[in-house]
FIKOLZA-1660 file (N, C-alpha, C; in steps of 0.1 Angstrom, whole numbers, plus 5000, padded with zeros to 4 digits):
% residues 57
   i   px   py   pz ch aa at
   1 2203 1921 0806  A  X  N
   1 2191 1917 0812  A  X CA
   1 2188 1924 0826  A  X  C
   2 2199 1925 0833  A  X  N
   2 2198 1932 0846  A  X CA
   2 2194 1946 0844  A  X  C
   3 2199 1953 0834  A  X  N
   3 2196 1967 0832  A  X CA
   3 2181 1969 0828  A  X  C
   4 2176 1959 0821  A  X  N
   4 2162 1960 0817  A  X CA
   4 2153 1958 0829  A  X  C
   5 2157 1949 0839  A  X  N
   5 2149 1947 0851  A  X CA
   5 2149 1960 0859  A  X  C
   6 2161 1967 0860  A  X  N
   6 2162 1979 0868  A  X CA
   6 2153 1990 0861  A  X  C
   7 2153 1991 0848  A  X  N
   7 2145 2000 0841  A  X CA
   7 2130 1998 0843  A  X  C
   8 2126 1986 0843  A  X  N
   8 2112 1983 0845  A  X CA
   8 2108 1986 0859  A  X  C
   9 2116 1983 0869  A  X  N
   9 2113 1986 0883  A  X CA
   9 2112 2001 0885  A  X  C
  10 2122 2008 0880  A  X  N
  10 2122 2023 0881  A  X CA
  10 2109 2029 0875  A  X  C
  11 2105 2024 0863  A  X  N
  11 2093 2029 0857  A  X CA
  11 2081 2026 0865  A  X  C
  12 2080 2014 0871  A  X  N
  12 2069 2010 0879  A  X CA
  12 2068 2019 0891  A  X  C
  13 2079 2021 0898  A  X  N
  13 2079 2029 0910  A  X CA
  13 2075 2044 0907  A  X  C
  14 2079 2049 0896  A  X  N
  14 2075 2063 0893  A  X CA
  14 2060 2063 0889  A  X  C
  15 2055 2053 0883  A  X  N
  15 2041 2053 0880  A  X CA
  15 2033 2052 0892  A  X  C
  16 2037 2043 0901  A  X  N
  16 2029 2041 0914  A  X CA
  16 2030 2054 0922  A  X  C
  17 2041 2061 0922  A  X  N
  17 2042 2073 0930  A  X CA
  17 2033 2084 0924  A  X  C
  18 2032 2085 0911  A  X  N
  18 2023 2095 0905  A  X CA
  18 2008 2092 0907  A  X  C
  19 2005 2079 0907  A  X  N
  19 1991 2074 0909  A  X CA
  19 1987 2077 0923  A  X  C
  20 1996 2076 0933  A  X  N
  20 1993 2078 0947  A  X CA
  20 1990 2093 0949  A  X  C
  21 1997 2102 0942  A  X  N
  21 1994 2116 0943  A  X CA
  21 1981 2119 0937  A  X  C
  22 1978 2114 0925  A  X  N
  22 1965 2116 0919  A  X CA
  22 1954 2111 0927  A  X  C
  23 1955 2099 0933  A  X  N
  23 1945 2093 0941  A  X CA
  23 1942 2102 0953  A  X  C
  24 1952 2107 0960  A  X  N
  24 1949 2116 0971  A  X CA
  24 1941 2128 0967  A  X  C
  25 1945 2134 0956  A  X  N
  25 1938 2146 0951  A  X CA
  25 1924 2143 0947  A  X  C
  26 1922 2131 0941  A  X  N
  26 1908 2127 0937  A  X CA
  26 1899 2124 0949  A  X  C
  27 1905 2118 0960  A  X  N
  27 1897 2116 0972  A  X CA
  27 1893 2129 0978  A  X  C
  28 1902 2139 0978  A  X  N
  28 1898 2152 0984  A  X CA
  28 1888 2158 0976  A  X  C
  29 1889 2159 0963  A  X  N
  29 1879 2165 0954  A  X CA
  29 1866 2158 0955  A  X  C
  30 1866 2144 0956  A  X  N
  30 1854 2137 0956  A  X CA
  30 1846 2140 0969  A  X  C
  31 1853 2142 0980  A  X  N
  31 1847 2145 0993  A  X CA
  31 1840 2158 0992  A  X  C
  32 1847 2168 0986  A  X  N
  32 1841 2181 0985  A  X CA
  32 1829 2181 0976  A  X  C
  33 1829 2173 0965  A  X  N
  33 1818 2172 0956  A  X CA
  33 1806 2165 0963  A  X  C
  34 1809 2155 0970  A  X  N
  34 1798 2148 0978  A  X CA
  34 1791 2157 0988  A  X  C
  35 1799 2165 0995  A  X  N
  35 1793 2175 1004  A  X CA
  35 1784 2185 0996  A  X  C
  36 1789 2190 0985  A  X  N
  36 1782 2199 0977  A  X CA
  36 1769 2193 0972  A  X  C
  37 1769 2181 0967  A  X  N
  37 1757 2175 0962  A  X CA
  37 1747 2173 0974  A  X  C
  38 1752 2169 0985  A  X  N
  38 1743 2168 0997  A  X CA
  38 1736 2181 1001  A  X  C
  39 1744 2191 1001  A  X  N
  39 1738 2205 1004  A  X CA
  39 1728 2209 0993  A  X  C
  40 1731 2205 0981  A  X  N
  40 1721 2208 0970  A  X CA
  40 1708 2201 0973  A  X  C
  41 1709 2188 0976  A  X  N
  41 1697 2181 0979  A  X CA
  41 1689 2186 0991  A  X  C
  42 1696 2190 1001  A  X  N
  42 1690 2197 1013  A  X CA
  42 1683 2210 1009  A  X  C
  43 1689 2218 1000  A  X  N
  43 1683 2230 0996  A  X CA
  43 1670 2227 0988  A  X  C
  44 1671 2217 0979  A  X  N
  44 1659 2213 0971  A  X CA
  44 1648 2208 0980  A  X  C
  45 1651 2200 0991  A  X  N
  45 1641 2196 1000  A  X CA
  45 1635 2207 1007  A  X  C
  46 1643 2217 1011  A  X  N
  46 1638 2228 1019  A  X CA
  46 1628 2237 1010  A  X  C
  47 1631 2239 0997  A  X  N
  47 1623 2247 0989  A  X CA
  47 1614 2239 0980  A  X  C
  48 1611 2226 0983  A  X  N
  48 1603 2218 0975  A  X CA
  48 1589 2223 0973  A  X  C
  49 1583 2228 0984  A  X  N
  49 1569 2233 0984  A  X CA
  49 1568 2246 0975  A  X  C
  50 1578 2254 0976  A  X  N
  50 1578 2266 0968  A  X CA
  50 1579 2263 0953  A  X  C
  51 1588 2254 0950  A  X  N
  51 1589 2250 0935  A  X CA
  51 1578 2242 0930  A  X  C
  52 1571 2235 0939  A  X  N
  52 1559 2227 0935  A  X CA
  52 1548 2237 0931  A  X  C
  53 1547 2248 0939  A  X  N
  53 1537 2258 0935  A  X CA
  53 1540 2266 0923  A  X  C
  54 1553 2268 0921  A  X  N
  54 1558 2276 0910  A  X CA
  54 1557 2268 0897  A  X  C
  55 1560 2255 0897  A  X  N
  55 1560 2247 0885  A  X CA
  55 1550 2235 0887  A  X  C
  56 1537 2237 0886  A  X  N
  56 1528 2226 0888  A  X CA
  56 1529 2216 0877  A  X  C
  57 1528 2204 0881  A  X  N
  57 1529 2193 0871  A  X CA
  57 1515 2187 0868  A  X  C
% end
């Protein structure tokens, strides 16, 4: 029974460690993606009049 408890604890610790690494990378990538989307919206806002004349609705 003690061996099973140690096995479960070790597996849990390894899982948590790998999730922390993935979370840090996801946060970094998410920040870069958010900045990219913001810059894209700024570019669209800047060129809105040009595209409105080019593609009349």
